[in-house]
C-alpha positions as CSV (number, residue, x, y, z in Angstrom):
1,M,44.8,64.8,88.8
2,K,45.4,68.1,90.7
3,R,45.3,66.3,94.1
4,S,47.8,63.7,92.8
5,F,50.1,66.4,91.5
6,G,50.0,68.2,94.8
7,A,50.7,65.1,96.8
8,L,53.6,64.3,94.5
9,C,55.1,67.8,95.0
10,S,54.7,67.5,98.8
11,T,56.5,64.1,98.7
12,A,59.2,65.5,96.6
13,A,59.6,68.4,99.0
14,L,60.2,66.0,101.9
15,V,63.0,64.3,99.9
16,T,64.7,67.6,98.9
17,A,63.4,71.1,98.9
18,L,65.5,72.1,95.9
19,T,64.0,69.3,93.8
20,A,60.5,70.4,94.8
21,A,61.1,74.0,94.0
22,A,62.5,73.1,90.5
23,A,59.6,70.7,89.8
24,C,56.6,72.6,91.2
25,E,57.3,76.3,90.7
26,P,57.4,78.0,87.3
27,I,60.7,79.3,86.1
28,P,60.3,82.9,85.0
29,A,61.4,83.7,81.4
30,P,64.5,85.9,81.4
31,G,63.9,89.5,80.4
32,P,66.2,91.8,78.5
33,F,69.6,92.0,80.1
34,R,70.0,95.2,82.1
35,H,73.2,96.7,83.4
36,P,74.2,100.1,84.7
37,V,75.8,102.6,82.3
38,L,78.9,104.5,83.3
39,L,79.1,108.0,81.9
40,P,82.5,109.2,80.7
41,E,82.4,112.1,83.2
42,P,80.0,113.5,85.8
43,A,77.9,116.6,85.3
44,P,79.9,119.7,86.4
45,P,79.5,121.1,89.9
46,S,77.3,123.9,88.5
47,A,74.7,121.2,87.9
48,Q,74.3,120.4,91.6
49,W,71.2,122.6,91.8
50,I,69.5,120.3,89.3
51,V,70.3,117.2,91.4
52,D,69.1,119.0,94.5
53,L,65.9,120.2,92.9
54,I,64.9,116.7,91.5
55,A,65.7,115.1,94.8
56,S,63.0,117.3,96.4
57,L,60.3,116.4,93.8
58,N,58.1,113.4,93.2
59,T,59.5,111.3,90.4
60,P,58.1,108.3,88.5
61,P,58.6,105.2,90.6
62,Q,60.9,103.7,88.0
63,C,63.3,106.7,88.2
64,P,66.1,106.7,90.7
65,K,67.1,110.1,92.0
66,P,70.0,111.4,89.8
67,T,73.5,112.3,91.0
68,R,76.1,114.3,89.3
69,P,77.9,111.1,88.1
70,T,74.6,109.9,86.5
71,L,73.3,113.2,85.1
72,V,73.7,114.6,81.7
73,V,72.8,118.3,81.3
74,L,71.9,119.1,77.7
75,D,70.7,122.7,78.2
76,T,70.7,125.2,81.0
77,A,70.3,128.8,81.8
78,G,71.9,129.4,85.2
79,Q,69.5,128.2,87.8
80,Y,66.5,129.3,85.7
81,R,65.8,126.6,83.2
82,A,67.4,123.3,82.3
83,M,66.9,120.1,80.3
84,A,68.7,117.1,81.7
85,F,68.5,113.3,81.6
86,W,69.9,110.3,83.5
87,L,69.9,106.6,82.6
88,V,68.2,104.1,84.8
89,D,70.2,101.4,83.0
90,N,71.0,100.5,79.4
91,L,67.3,100.1,78.5
92,D,65.5,103.0,80.2
93,V,66.0,106.8,80.7
94,C,64.5,109.5,82.8
95,Y,64.5,113.2,81.8
96,A,63.5,116.5,83.4
97,I,62.3,119.8,82.0
98,I,63.0,122.5,84.6
99,N,61.4,125.9,84.4
100,H,61.9,128.3,87.2
101,A,60.1,131.2,85.5
102,G,56.8,130.0,86.8
103,E,55.5,129.7,83.3
104,A,55.5,125.9,83.3
105,P,56.1,123.3,86.1
106,T,59.1,121.1,86.4
107,T,58.2,117.8,84.8
108,I,60.0,114.4,84.9
109,W,59.4,111.6,82.5
110,F,60.4,107.9,82.3
111,T,60.6,106.1,79.0
112,A,62.3,103.1,77.3
113,I,65.2,104.2,75.1
114,K,64.0,102.0,72.3
115,D,60.7,103.8,72.3
116,L,62.4,107.2,72.4
117,I,64.5,106.6,69.3
118,P,61.8,106.4,66.6
119,R,59.5,108.9,68.4
120,T,58.6,112.3,66.9
121,P,59.7,114.8,69.4
122,M,56.6,116.2,71.1
123,P,56.2,119.5,73.0
124,T,56.5,119.4,76.8
125,D,54.0,122.3,77.0
126,T,51.3,123.7,74.7
127,T,50.8,127.0,76.5
128,A,51.0,129.9,74.1
129,G,54.0,132.2,74.6
130,V,56.0,129.9,76.9
131,D,59.4,128.3,76.5
132,A,59.5,124.5,76.1
133,Y,61.9,121.7,75.3
134,A,61.7,118.6,73.2
135,F,63.7,115.5,73.8
136,T,64.5,112.6,71.4
137,A,67.3,110.1,70.6
138,Y,69.1,108.6,67.6
139,R,70.7,105.2,67.3
140,G,74.5,105.6,66.9
141,Q,76.7,108.6,67.1
142,V,75.0,111.5,65.4
143,D,76.6,114.9,65.1
144,D,75.6,118.3,63.6
145,I,71.8,117.9,64.2
146,T,70.1,121.0,62.8
147,V,66.6,122.5,62.9
148,S,64.7,123.5,59.8
149,G,61.3,124.9,59.2
150,D,59.8,127.5,61.5
151,T,63.1,128.5,63.1
152,A,62.0,131.9,64.2
153,H,60.7,130.3,67.4
154,I,63.9,128.2,68.1
155,V,65.7,129.6,71.1
156,S,68.9,127.7,70.8
157,P,70.5,125.1,68.5
158,V,70.1,121.4,69.1
159,H,72.2,120.1,72.0
160,H,73.1,116.5,72.1
161,S,75.3,113.9,73.8
162,T,76.3,110.4,72.7
163,I,76.4,107.7,75.3
164,D,77.8,104.2,75.0
165,L,75.2,101.9,76.6
166,G,77.7,99.1,76.6
167,A,79.7,97.0,74.1
168,G,79.7,99.9,71.6
169,D,75.9,100.3,71.6
170,L,75.9,104.1,71.0
171,V,72.8,106.3,71.4
172,T,72.7,110.1,70.8
173,F,70.3,111.9,73.0
174,A,69.2,115.3,71.7
175,E,67.0,118.3,72.7
176,Y,66.0,121.6,71.3
177,H,64.6,124.7,73.1
178,Y,61.8,126.6,71.4
179,R,59.2,129.2,72.2
180,I,55.5,128.4,71.6
181,P,54.0,131.2,69.4
182,P,51.7,133.6,71.3
183,T,48.8,132.3,69.2
184,G,49.5,128.7,70.4
185,R,49.6,127.5,66.8
186,P,51.6,124.4,66.1
187,L,55.1,124.8,64.8
188,S,56.4,123.3,61.6
189,I,59.9,122.0,62.6
190,A,62.2,119.2,61.4
191,L,65.4,117.8,62.9
192,C,68.0,117.1,60.2
193,T,71.3,115.2,60.3
194,P,74.1,115.2,57.7
195,T,73.6,111.6,56.6
196,G,70.0,110.7,57.5
197,S,66.6,112.1,56.5
198,C,65.0,114.9,58.4
199,R,62.7,113.9,61.3
200,E,59.5,115.8,61.7
201,A,59.1,117.5,65.0
202,R,56.6,119.7,66.8
């Protein structure tokens, strides 16, 4: 049967290559629809150092190098520390934790947006006494995200940005900056919104 099928395909290919391709090659199942996302405005000129730094680093193969028109800076301290993200498309996001203090390396992650939304924010570092950031996302436009619990180690309030991924599909990306206790003990933190339940964080 396999030989007959192969011969039939060869005969069909002689008649018309297009027919042979349609009859003999599997048609891949379509994946989720991907499209680029246009941000309402580029990152400010002061963020160019972040673009330049990331351009000089190894990034996950799925991550394109960011540019100011594709970059969103959620938190920065001059050219010392920063937390920024850029969208690969409407399905995936890359984000960077930058620390120039030498206490922790610059780290870049790639993740699916749908996986980031329900995820408990996890620490980017577990070294006692260092500064760290946590990154998460919410479906829809979410404002006034606050931190409750062990707030003595929170360095700054939650910073967030709502992006339209297309056709009114809004996602709010958020981060908070904290300092790991000198003992290295886990923090007890929750992110709370005005209308939803609090989300446990670490």
